[in-house]
C-alpha positions in Angstrom: -98.6 70.9 11.7 -98.2 68.7 14.8 -97.6 65.0 14.2 -100.1 62.5 15.6 -97.5 61.7 18.3 -97.3 65.3 19.4 -101.1 65.3 19.6 -100.9 62.3 21.8 -98.4 63.9 24.1 -100.6 67.1 24.2 -103.7 65.0 25.1 -105.5 65.9 21.9 -105.6 62.2 20.9 -106.0 59.4 23.5 -103.4 56.8 24.1 -102.7 53.8 26.3 -99.9 55.6 28.2 -97.3 53.4 29.9 -95.2 56.2 31.4 -93.7 59.6 30.7 -91.2 62.0 32.1 -90.3 65.6 31.3 -88.8 64.7 27.9 -90.2 61.3 26.8 -93.5 59.4 26.5 -94.2 55.7 26.2 -97.5 54.3 25.0 -98.9 51.1 23.5 -99.0 50.8 19.7 -102.7 50.6 18.7 -101.8 48.3 15.8 -99.3 46.1 17.6 -97.1 43.3 16.3 -97.5 41.6 19.7 -99.2 42.2 23.0 -97.1 44.8 24.8 -95.8 46.5 21.6 -94.8 49.9 22.9 -93.7 53.1 21.3 -91.2 55.4 23.0 -91.0 59.0 21.7 -89.3 62.2 22.6 -91.8 64.9 23.4 -89.8 67.2 21.2 -91.1 66.8 17.7 -88.1 65.7 15.5 -88.7 63.7 12.4 -85.6 61.5 12.2 -84.1 59.9 15.2 -80.5 60.8 14.2 -81.6 64.4 14.0 -82.2 64.5 17.7 -79.4 66.1 19.7 -76.9 63.7 21.2 -78.4 64.3 24.6 -82.0 63.7 23.5 -81.0 60.6 21.6 -79.1 59.1 24.6 -82.1 60.1 26.8 -84.5 58.3 24.5 -82.4 55.2 24.6 -82.2 55.3 28.4 -85.9 55.9 28.7 -86.6 53.0 26.2 -84.4 50.7 28.1 -86.3 51.3 31.3 -89.6 50.6 29.5 -88.2 47.5 27.8 -87.1 46.0 31.1 -90.6 46.5 32.5 -92.2 45.0 29.4 -90.0 41.9 29.6 -91.0 41.4 33.3 -94.7 42.0 32.5 -95.3 40.2 29.2 -94.3 36.5 28.6 -91.7 36.6 25.9 -88.2 35.4 24.8 -87.0 39.0 24.9 -87.9 42.5 23.9 -86.8 43.6 20.4 -86.2 47.2 19.5 -86.5 48.8 16.1 -86.4 52.3 14.7 -88.0 52.6 11.2 -89.6 56.0 11.3 -91.4 56.0 8.0 -95.0 55.8 9.3 -95.0 59.0 11.4 -92.7 62.0 11.0 -91.8 62.0 14.7 -88.8 60.0 16.0 -89.9 56.8 17.8 -88.6 53.5 19.1 -90.7 50.3 18.8 -90.3 47.9 21.7 -91.8 44.5 20.7 -92.1 41.4 22.9 -90.6 38.6 20.9 -91.5 35.0 20.7 -89.6 34.4 17.5 -88.2 36.3 14.5 -91.7 36.6 13.0 -92.7 38.8 15.9 -90.7 41.6 14.3 -92.6 41.3 11.0 -94.8 44.3 10.7 -97.4 42.3 8.8 -98.3 40.2 11.8 -100.7 42.0 14.0 -102.2 41.3 17.4 -105.9 42.2 18.0 -106.8 43.6 21.4 -109.9 44.9 22.9 -109.8 48.3 24.8 -110.0 46.2 28.0 -107.0 44.1 27.0 -105.0 47.2 26.1 -105.8 48.6 29.6 -104.7 45.2 31.2 -101.4 45.4 29.4 -100.8 49.0 30.5 -101.4 48.0 34.1 -99.1 45.0 33.9 -96.2 47.1 32.5 -96.8 50.0 34.8 -96.6 47.6 37.8 -93.0 46.7 36.7 -91.8 50.3 36.4 
């Protein structure tokens, strides 16, 4: 059965897409730690990040770096943090989280955004890509 992220990539479930290329897809987390919290995923459905081929892993990191640089330009923050946990969805993914302090990485702190606010964040980040 396809993961929720595969369904997003396939357009079966809507997302706040930031960008994509042939192999990777970036979209806003709908339950974000902070405004601009973005997920980067390979389009290939692989459960664990270290089960990706070396080429796919390096490609995901390269893609995530490009997105993180755009986030840092678009969203006021001290820096963009990156984490890979992978327990929530069985599809490898990288969290890019704009940080104000160490608590910004705490997955218990959540930002509340309206659909309009999500769209504004997408536009800001896309403008920096």
